[in-house]
N, C-alpha and C positions, 0 to 999 in steps of 0.2 A: 366662376368667371371673374377675372380681374378687370378693373375699370378701363384698361387700355384697349378693350374691345369696343368701346364707345367711339363713334366717329368724332374726330377732332380732339381726342384725348391722347396726346403724345407724351414722351418721356418727361418733358419739363413740367407739364400739368400733373402727371402721375406723382412726381416728387412733392409738389405742393400739397396734393391731397394726402400724401403719406404723413405730412406734418400734423394733420388733424385726425390721424388714425384710420384713414380710409384707403383700403387696397382693393377690396372686391366689390362687385355689384351689390352684394348683400349689405356690406358696410355702408355703401353709399345711400341706398334706399332707406336704411334704418338710421340715417343721420338726420334727425328730426329738427324742424325749426324751433328756435327757443322763444320766438314771439311772432306776431303777425301785424302788419300795417294794414289798416282799412282805408282804401283810397275812395273817399267820398267827399263830394263838394261841400266846403264849409259855408255856413250861413253867416255873412259878415255882420248882420245885425245882432247875432247871438254871441259873437266873439268879444272877449275882454282883451285889454292891452297885454301883449307878450304871449298870447295864446298861440298854439300851433295852428297853421292855416294850410288848407289844400284848396287851391282855386285854379280855374282855367279861363282862357280867353284868347284874344288876338293881340299880337305885338303892335303897339300903336305908333312907335317911332323907331328909327335906327338907334341901336344901343350906343352909349358913349362909354369909353374906357379910360380910367385914370390909373396910372402906374405909380407905385411908391415902394420904398425900401427895396429897390432893385428888382427882386423876383416876385413882388406882390402886385396884385391889381384889383381894381374894383369896377365892376360893370353895372350900369343902370339903364333902365328903359321903363316905358309906361305900358301897362296891361289893361286892355279893354275887356271887361267881363260881360259886357252886354247891359249891365245895370250901373256899373261904377268904373272909374279909371283909377287904377292903383299904381303907385311907384314901386318898382322892383329893383332891389340891390342884391348883387351876388358877388362874392369874392373869389378871385383866382380861377375864373371860368372864362377869361377873355377869348379863348379858342372857340367859344360858341357864337361869337359875334357874327361871323359870316353866315351862320345858319338861321339867325334870328332876324329874318327880313320882315318888313312891315306886312301885317296880316297873317303871319305864321301862327298856327294854332299851338299853344303850349299849356302845360300843366306846371304850376309853381307850388312847391312845398317849402314851408319855412316858418318864420315867426312874424306875427302881425303887430306892427306898431300903430295902434289905433289913432293916437294923437296926430301922427304925421302921415297917416294913410299910406304907410309903406310896408312892404314885405321884404324882410331880409331872408333871402332864399338859401336853403341848403341843397336844393335839387331842382333842376328844370328838365321836364320831359316834353317830348313833342307829341301832339295830338290833343284830344279832349277827354275829360273824365267820362267813363261809361255811365249810362243811366242807372244801372244796378251797381251798388258798392262792390269794389274789387278787393279781395282778400289776398295780400301778398306775404309770402313766408319770408322770415328773416333768419339767417343761419349764423352761427359763430364762425367767423372767418379767420384767415391768417394772412401774413404778409404776401402780397402778390396773388391772392385769391379772395375775391369779394363775395359777398352774399349772393349777388346776382349771378356771378359766374358759377357758383355752387348750384344754384337753382337750375341754371341752363343745362348743366351736365346731368343733374338728377332727372330733369324732364326728359332728356334723351333716354336715360336708363329705364324710365317708366314705360317707354314705348317698346322696349325689348320684351321678349318672352321670358320674363323672370319668374322664379318660384320662391315661395316663402314657407317656412315651417310654422304650422299652426299648433299652439300648445293648449288652447282653451278647450276643455272637454265639451262635447256636443250638448249635454244637458244644461251646462252653464251658459252656453250661447243662447239657448232657448229661454232659460230662466230670466236673463237680463236683457233679452232682445238685442244682442250685440251684432255688429256688422262683420262680414267676412274680412279676414285679415288683409288679403290682397287689395280689396277695395279701400280698406282703412289707410293703407300705405299710399295709395294714389291720392286719396282725399286729404291726407295730412300735409302733403306737399302742394296740392293744388285744389283747395276747397272752393266751391262756387258759392256756398251759403254758410252762415255761422252755425246753422243747425247740423249741416253735414260735418263741419269741423268738430263740433262738440261730440257727435256720435263716434267719429273716428278716434278722437283723443281718448274718450272714455274706454273704448274697446282696448286700445293699445296700452293704456295705463293699467287696466284690469289684468291684462295678460302678464305684464311685467311684474306687478305686485303679487299676482297669484303664484308665479314661478318663484319669486323671492320667498314667499311664505311657505311654499312647498319645500324648498331647501331648508329653511329655518326649522320648520316643524319636523321634517324628516331627521335632521341633524339632532334635534333635541330628543326625539324618540329613540334614535339609535344610541345616543349617549346614555339615556335612561336605562336602556337594556344592556349597556356595556358592562360586563362583569368587572368589578373593581376589586379592592382589597377589603375584606371584612375584618374589622379589628375587634378585639375584646378590650374595651377601655373602661376602667373602674370609674363610674360616675362620681363616687364619693371623693376620690382623689382629685378629680377636676374641681369639685365644689370646694374642697379644702384649699386648693391653690387660689381659687377666686376669692375666698374669704381671707386669705393671707395678704392680699393686695392692700396698699395704703389708702385706697379709695373704693367707693361702692359703684358697681356697674349700674348703668341706667337700664330701664325696662327693655329698650330696643337692643342694647348690647347683649343682654341675657337671651333675648329671642334669637339673635344672630348666632350666639354660642350654641344654643340648642339645635338650630338648623345644621350647623357644621358637625356637631356631635352625631346627629342622626345620619348625616351623610357618611361620616367616617366609620360608623358601626354598621352601615348597610352594605349589602353585597354589590350594589350599583356604584358606579364611579361618580365622584363628585365633580361637578362643573358649575361652580357658583360664583356670582358677582356679589361682592360686599361693597355697597356704596353708601356714602354719607359725607356730610360737610367736612371741610378742613376743621380739625380739632374735635370731631364728634366721638372719637375713640375707636376708630377702626383698627389702629395698630395693636392695641391691647387684645382685641378680639382675635387678631391674627396670631398673636403670641400664645393665646390660650389654645388655638388650633395646633400650633407647633408643639405645645406641651402634651396635648392629647396624642399626637402622633409619636412623641417621645415615649409615652407610656406603653405604646404598642411595640416598642423596640425597633422602630424604623427611622430612616433618615428623612430630613426635610431640607428644602432650599427656598430661600426668599430672595427674589431679584428686584432691585431698585434701579431707577433710571439714571441716577447720578452717584458718583463716588461719595460725595458728602452725605447724601441721604442713606447710602448703604452703611457707612461708618456710624451715622447717627442711630440707625436701627440696631447695629451691632452693640454699641455702647448701652443703649436702653435695654437690650436683651440681657446683656451681662448683669445689669442691675436687677432686672425683674427675676432672673433665674439664679441669683447669687447664692441662695440657700439650697440649690438643687445640683446634683451631679450631672449637669447637661453640658456636653462638650460642644462649644460654639467656635466657629472660625469665620473670618471675613476674607473674601478674595476679590480684588479689583485689578484693574490694569496696572496699578502702581505697586502691587505686592512684589517684593524683591524675590529674585529667582530662587534663592536658598529656602526662604520661607514658603514660597509657592510649592516647591518640590515636596516639602515636608507635609503641607496641607493636602496635596493631591494623593500622597502615599497613605496618609491617615484616612482620608475620605474613602479610598478604594478598599481599605482594610476594615472599614466600619467603625473607626475610632473617632469619627466626628459625627455628632447627632444632627447639628443644624449648620448649614453653610449659608452665609449671607454675602451678597455681592452685587456687582453690576452685570452687564452682559458677558463678563469674563466667566460666569458660571456655565455658559453654554459652549465654551471653547471645546475643540475636539478632544483635547487631552484631559479633560475633566471627566473622571469616571467615578460613579457612585457605587456604593456597595448594595444598598437596598432602598433607593429613593422612592418614597411613596406619597409625599405631599409636596406640591409645588405652589408657592405663593408669589404672585407678581404685584408689586405696588405701582400705583399710577399706571394701570394696565394700558390705557390708551396711548401712552408714550412709547410703547414697544410695538414694532411691526408684527404682523401675523406670524411671519417666519421665526422671529426671535422667540415669541411665546411658544411656538410649536417645537422649536429646538430644545427648549428646557423641558417641556412636557415629555419629549422623546428620550430624555436621559434615564428615565425609570421605566419600570414595567407597569403599565396602566396606573400611573400615579393619580391621586386625587388633585384637582386643580381649584385654587381659590384666587380670584382676581380682585384687586382692590382699586376703587376709583373715588377720588375726592371731587368728582364732577357729577353731582347727583342729577339724575334725570327722572322726571315724573314717571311713575310706575307704568302708566298706560303706554307711554312711548318706549320705555325701557324694555317692555315685553316684546316689542317689535325690533328695536335696534339691537338688543341682546337676546333675540328670540331663542337661541340655542342654549341659554344658560338659565339656571335658577337664580333668583335675586333675593338678597337680604339687604334691607335698608335701615340705616340709623338716622332717625329724624331728630331725636332729642339730644341736647348738648349736655355734657357732664355738669354736675352740680357745682356752683360757685363760679362758673365761667361767665364773664360779663359780655353782653353783646357789644360788638364794635359799632360806635356811633359814626354814621356816614353823613358828610356834608357835600353839597354840590355848590361849587363856586365858579363864578365867571372869571375870565382873564382880567377884567377890570378890578377884581377884588383880591389881587395878588398880595397887597400889603397885609390884609387880614390873614391870609394863608401863612405868610412869613411870621407874623406875630404868634400864631397858634403853634407853629413849628418851634419858635424860640421858647415858648412856655414849656414844651415837652423836653427840650434839650436842657433847660435850666434845672429840671428835676432829675437829670442824669439818664434820661431815656434816649432811645435811638430811633432813627427815622429811615424808612425806605422812600426814595424818590424815583418814580418810574418814568422813563423817557417815552415820548408819544408814539414813535413809530414802532410797528410790530415786526416787520420783515427785517431780520438782521442781515440779510444778504445785501441790502441796499447800502450803497456808499453813503448816501445822505443820512442814514441812520446814525452812523458814527459821528457825523458832524453835529447832529442834533443832540446826541447824548453828551458830547464833549462841551457843546455850548451850554447845556444844562448844568454840567459839572462846574463850569466857570461861574455861572450865576450863583450856584450854591456857595462856591468859595468866596465870591464877592459879598454875599449876605452873611455867611457864618464862618468863613475860613480862618479868621483871626482867633476865634475861640474854640472852634470844633474841627475835628478831622473829617474830611470828605473823601470817600472812596468811590471807585468806578468799577462797574461790572457789566460786561457785554459779551455777546457770542463770538466775537472775533478774537477774544483772548484765548491763550492756551489753557488746557485743563489745570495745569500747575498754577498759572496766574489767577484763574478763577477761584481755585481752592484757597489760595493764600489770602485773597481779598475777603472771601466769605468767612474764613477762619478768624481774620482780624475783626470782622464785624461781630462774629459770635463772641469773641473775647473782649468786646467793647473798646478795641483800639481804634475803630472807625465809628464815628457818631452818626454820620449821614451817608447812606449808601445810594449812590445814583446808579440806576440799573435799567436794563431792558427787561423783558419778561422772563429772562433766565432764572429769576428768583422765584418763579411761580411754583416750582416743585418743592414740596414739603420740608424745607429746612426750618428747624425750631430756633428762633432767637427770642427768648422769653422777654428780654428787656426792650424789644422793639415795640413801641406803642402807637406809632403813626405811620401811615403810608399815604404819600401824596402822588396822585396819578395825573400827569399832564395830558391834555387833549384826549380826555377819556372817551369822547365820541368815536375814536378810532377803534375801540375795543368792543367785543360782544359783552353782553351782561354777565354771562357765565364766566368769561375770562376775568372780568373785573372782580367778580365775587371770589374767584380763585386767588387773585392778587391780594384782595382784602384779607384773605385767610392767613397771610404772612404775619399779621398782628393779632393781638387778642389771645396770645398763647399762654397767658398767665392770668392771675386774678387782678392785674392792673387794668384800669379803664383804658381802652384803646380807641383810635380814631382813624377813619379813612376819609381823605379829601379828594374829591373828583373835580378836576379843573376843566371846564368846558363851556364855551359860549354857544355850542351847537347841540342839537338833539337832547335838550335838557329834559323834555317830557319823558323820553325813553329812560334816561339815566335816573330819574326820580324814583324808579322802582327800587333801586339800591338804598335809597335814603329811608324807605318805608319798611324793609324787611331784611333780616339776616338769614332767612331760611333759603338754603341753596336750591331746594326742590321748587319753591315758588319762583325764584329767580330764573331757574332753567326753563320753567314752564313759560314764563314771559319771553325768554330768549328764543325758545322753540317757536312760539307764535310769531315772533318777529322775523326770525331767520331760517326756520326749518332745521332739519337734522344735519345739514351738510357740514357745519363748522361749530358745533356746540362747544368743542374743547379749545377753540382758538388755534388749533393746529389740524391740518387735514392729514389723515392717515392713509397710507397705501393699504389696500385690502379692506377699507371701510366701504359702506354702501355707495354705489355709484349708479344712478338710474339715468336712462337715456331720455325718458319722457315724464316720469312720475316725480312727485315731490311729496315727501312724507307729511309735511305740514298741510299743504293744500289738498292733498288727496287722501287724508287720513281715513275718511269714511269708506273709500274704495278699499283701502288697505285692511280695514276691519272686516269687510265682507270677504276679501280674499283670504284672510286668516281663517275665518270660519269655514269657508268652502274648502280650503286646502286640508284642514284637519279632518273634515268629513270624507274627502277624497282618499286620504291615507287610511283612515279608520275602516272604510268600506272596501279597501284594496282595489279601488277603481283603476289604479295603475296597471293592474294585471290584464285589463281588457285590451285586445289588439288595437282598437282605435285610439287608445291613450298611450301607445308605445313611445311617442315623442316625449311625453312628460317623464315616463319611466327612465328613458335613456339619459336624460339630462342629469339625473341624480344617482343612478345605480352604480356609476363608476366609483363613487366615493362613499356611498352609504348602502348598507345591506338592508333592504326593506322587508325581507321575508320574515 
């Protein structure tokens, strides 16, 4: 049923609800509050200055209204609470004056100014506070549709004869003493007690996380059982190649190589995430994987998120494989028509062993001869569809995803539950840790002096603009203002470049190439520099208003420097949230940083960019509900292992996954 069957919900209201993704009754009743207000009378004696206050009483005098700035007004009156007389001030509510007669009963919610015995009200309601605390749901709203209006429509829907699909198996209901789902939905919107609310929330969270883990575990098991390409790869040749490198692999790198070798020589299809810090040596591990696949006589593809990174991989690959007869080509949006035509022809005929490129690799006209290994770099920057399109270019190719945003293993097992995970914790020998300083805005002179010291040594510097969202007009104003400041400080002696998301790809590439070639000494940029370009001579990154960024994103930005054996520095400028940012001054370990970030922010935005197709829960939160998730993970594995989905009473769980996964 659609929501227009609810009394009072006409076409105008329907359109407003559509803005928040609600069309049906089921959408509506499953639109859960994101928080609750507890309406309980405040004890004035316990309140501190500027505390929130909820108080009731009688209007003591006729309100007075003062008008200013044309359309603004300020209304004030006295409130008799029975014990005290309080002054009440409220802005832009003069229309309430006629209703606030002397002795009218009102509830006032606002901020308490203890020194002046005044409440600056945000809301005035009529009536008195009930003796029992009232729990009021608060919903994410939209323009023209308030939280109260949403609740009013939901309340009407809950009085209809609605039905819900219950996914929790009966034995788990009994095991955890969970509530009936229909009762949960009624209580989540209109709880009478905090105990009721907690029971309803825990049941709905458990169901959501149980289904999530059912899908994850089923997907993982189905991929495990998926027949892949079994290769015969001479391990001695792989070892000889590793020994021919100019450097020694770390213990973690060798372990990752072994994981990939076992995958490629197994009959099962590889679906592996290779994660590690910026500069930890993931790229060479992926090159060794490409070499293994070459030894089996099959084609590989490596997809990078940007053209600069794709070309960087191509050049590094040409160097690493210079003594081997491996045919490598690079394909990007800028590849000229004649050259592209030749590459596509050779690719189809099997005359290219490795194709490197951007999303151009998944264009419709790109046809491979025998693609059997697909590697995506910075995998979280590709949408689910893009990764899938590349995977579908071959016949059951093995998949290796790389990510420089390390996630603690416990969390990674849930966030990437359908993948096997290989992690590189140790950094290559000789790599110096980046020294990180936290500076306040008042210490700018010290920051400029430190920058000058690096520039005098012929080194280069990244300067990161404070705003993250590049769609904002103000962002360009900020970055241009920062460019001007850098020019004022250093422009007479050094070249300052500018890089931001509003530039064309050509403009971005030109600036970045100038920086790589040391024609630009200071690069003022937004976070577009975050993805892995190597500028070995860059030894300092200065990040303004660092409090605007998550810890993991700051760690990613910090990874732009320290790409050589030169000592490098990161300076975080912030007068806010200094305690949180201190984490970065104490460790260079991305796994520790991401763990702190996870504790502070949850899983929603670990990468600093939100991906379509990533986890999106209606009531659960991976961080806050991690214990429930672990139970759901354990229960879902047992459920699948014991083939509980075959029982008629569990057909709902079976139907939600059988369309995409073969469970038999």
